[in-house]
N, C-alpha and C positions, 0 to 999 in steps of 0.2 A: 504494500500500500504506500502511496505517495506520502512523503513527510508532511505532517500538518493536516492531512485529510481526516475528516471525522469518521469514526467507526460507529455505525448505527446498530444498537443492540436490539435484537428481535426475539419475541416470544411467539412460538407457533403453537396454536391450540387446535387440535384436529382429532376426532375420535378414531379414525381408521389409521392403524399403525403404518401400513405401507405408504399411504398418501402422505402422512405426517413426516415420515422419514425421507420421502422424496422431496418434499418442500424444504426440509432442513438442509439436505444435500444441495439443492438448487440455490438457496439463498446463501449458504455458507461459502459457495464458490465465488461469490462477489467480494472484491477486495474491501469494499466499504461497508460490508454487512457481517454481523456476527450473531448467530443464533445462540442465545444465552440460556434458554430454557424451553421446555416443551410441556404440553398438557393434553390430556385426553378428554376432558370435559370442562364445563364452565366453572364448577367449584374449584377444581385444581388450578384452572387458569387464574382465578382471583387470588389464590394463595401465592402462586408464582409471581404474579404482578407485584404484589406487596413485598415479596421477598427480594426480587432482583431489579425492580424498577426499570423495565425495558423502555426503549424509545418508541418501539412499534409493536403492535399486536396484530399478527396475521391469524385470523380465526374463522373457523367454519361457522357461518351464520346459523346453521341448524342447532348448534350447541346453545345459542341464546334463545332460539325458538322453543327449545325443550325446557329451558330454565324459566322462561316467561318474561313479561315486561319489567318486572321488578329487577331482574338480573341486568336487563338492558340499561335501566336507569342507574343501577349501581356502577356499571362500567363508565357511564357518563360522568359520575361524581368522583372518580378516582383521582387522587392528588399524590404526586404531580401527574398531570394528564398524560395519557399515552395515545399516540396516533394509532388509529384502528383501521385496518383493511379487512373487510369481511369477504370470504369466499363462499359461494353458494352453488348448489347443484343445478338449480334452475331459477330463472327470474320469475317469481310468482308475485301476484298482487299482495301488497302489504309489507313486502320485504324492505322496500325503500324506507317506509315509515319506521319499521323496527330498527333499521340501521341508523336512521336519524335520531331515534330515541336513545340509542346507545352512544351518540356523539361521534359516530364513525366519520372518517374522511372519504371513504369510498367503498365500493364492493364490486366484485367481478365473478364471472363464472369459473367453476372448478375445471371446466373443459378447456380453459385457456391453455395455450402452450407455455412452456417454461419461460421463454423470453418475454411473453406477454405479462406473466405474473411478476417477473422482475421489474418490468416497466411500470406496472401498477404500484408496486411497493415504492419505487423511486418517486412516482408522482405523489404518493401519500407523504413521503419524506419531505418533498419540496413544498408541500402545502403548509402554510402557517395559519390557516383560517381555523380558529377554534369555534366559530359560530356553526351550529349544525346546519344552517341554511346553506353553508358552503358545500355540503355534500351534493346538492342538486347541480352545482356547477362542475363538480369533479366526476360524478357518475357517468355522464354521457361519454366522456373520454375513455373511462375505464371500460364501459360497455363496448365501445368501438374496438378496444384492444382485445376484448374477450369473445367477440363474435366468431363465427365459423371461419376456418382458414380457406374456405372455398373462394377462390379469387374472382369468380364470376357472379358475385352477388349483385343485387339490383343497384342500379346507379343512383337510386333515391337516397342512398347512404351518404352521398357526396353533396356538398353545398354547390350552389350555382357557380361560384367563383372557382371551386375545385374542378368542376366539369369543364369550364372554359380553359383552365390551365391544362387539363388532360388533353382536350381536343387539339390545342396548339402544339403541345409537346409531341402528341401522337402523329401530327401532321408533319413533324420534322423541325419545328422551331427549336432554337436553343433557349435556355432559361433567360438569357439576356434579351433575345428577340421577343420572347413571350412577355417579359416585363415591359418592354417598350410598347408593344401592341395593346396591352391592357392598362397602360399608364400606372404601373406598379413598380416598386423597387425590386431589385434582383433578390434581396433577402426575403421579401414577402412571397415572391413566386417560389423560391426554394422551400419556404415553409409550407405553402399549399401543396407543392409536389410531394414533400415528405409525408404530410397528413393523408393525402389521397392514396399514396402507395402503401402506407401503414394500414389504412382502413380496408383496403382491398387485398392486402397480403401480396403485393407485387414487389419484385426485387430488382428489376432492371427495365430498360427502355423497351426491349422486345416484348416482355410480358405486358407492359402498359399498352403498347400498340395492339397486341392481340386482344386484350380486354376491350379496348375502344372499338375494335372491329366487331367483336362478339356482341357488344351492346348497341351497335349501329351508330356510335358517336362519329366514326369515320367509316368509309367504305374501303374495300380492298383496292378498288380502282384509284381512289384518292391517294392511298398510300403508295401505290405503284407510280403514279404521276409525280408525287413529291420525291420519291426515291430517284426517279429519272432526272428530275430537275437538279438534285444535289450531286448527281454523278457527272 
């Protein structure tokens, strides 16, 4: 770990041993993360929180559902406060409200990939908002990370601006050319590009072009013509 870089202390609370051990191995592999304790239920989690004072609690939301609203409120009142990321098997009605009641900073699906969960933990680490209303601003980003890895998901997941950036990039524009055409800064276009590729689980320009053609954002003929113009 780089000198002076903060080591974030994590408590993992999960009932299923294999999944818990997998989470511990995943997070422990990060240079700025240290799993200091683990728990298999809500009661043990409370004991461990008070004993080791972790910075972050990564917890199965089902453990709080089983323990009830009183347990959620108790989590919220812990001092010093701990940043909470809930993991859930499925996104069911009422879970957002329960997470908010517990004072969580976010939640995401257990079906998320390892890198997605690490990214979710990092987003929780970076959030300084202690107001439970802040969860509603964090959750959409975490949900975007947690969605299916199927790269041909509906284009409605993207904002209008992200679709514009995708179309221009797929047509062959550079980031700088796209920025000029949309009257945006290069950094803004780079941010839109990163977001749309993250949302759609795309990793290179070829897959972005393929997605754009699959969704009818550009046609194969358009791509052929653009390629001929560039050659």
